[in-house]
C-alpha positions, 0 to 999 in steps of 0.5 A, a space after each residue: 513701818 509696814 512690810 510693803 513700806 520696808 520693801 519700797 524704801 529698800 528698793 528706792 535706796 538701792 536705785 539711788 545708790 547703784 548708779 554711783 557705785 563702781 560695780 565693775 571693780 567688784 565683779 564677784 562681790 555683793 554689797 549688803 547695806 542694813 539700815 535700822 529705822 528707829 523712828 519714822 516720820 514719813 516714808 519720804 524722810 526715810 528714803 532721803 535719810 537712808 540714802 545719805 546714810 548708806 552712801 556715807 557708810 559705803 564711802 567710809 568703808 572705802 567702796 569706790 564710788 563715782 561720788 557721794 549720793 545725797 537725797 532730799 524730799 519735798 512736798 507741795 501744798 498750794 504755792 509752797 514747797 516744803 523740804 523734808 516734810 513730816 508724815 502729816 505734811 506729806 499727807 496734807 500735800 498735793 504731791 511729794 517728790 524725793 530726789 537722790 543725786 551725786 552733786 559732784 557730777 551733776 547726776 540725778 540717780 533717782 526721782 520718786 514722785 507721789 500725788 498730783 503735781 504739775 510739771 512746773 511744781 515738779 521742776 520747782 521741787 527738783 530745783 529746791 531738792 538739788 539746791 538742798 542736796 549741795 548743802 547736804 553733800 558739803 556736810 557729808 564730805 566734811 564729816 568723811 574728810 574729818 573722820 579718823 582713818 579706819 
């Protein structure tokens, strides 16, 4: 990734996580999360996967949160919506949307949209992403519950 992309990914992941972290319980603390991206097939996927990984790491580290943050990306092309688009799919799409949310609370923490999308397409992408986020949330919650205590 280029430096500008690094900064964009970092800011979007931070914006996705901060609303869910109980910062009032950590008044004089800083929380640093480092992500190492080994292979990147689109900035949308980096943001979505990075948000899920960071939220899972915070929960595993016993950082008190309102709920797990999960994220999903979608791209639109003609009448279709593609979830988790590759870099090539995102480039050929009319628009892309990345959504981060806390499904347990029905809370959307971040939406990032690029390209041209109609309001109807945005609503359909948000609905599709929220539905997929429920599945991702179930997998992450199960992994955390079945992990040995640290």
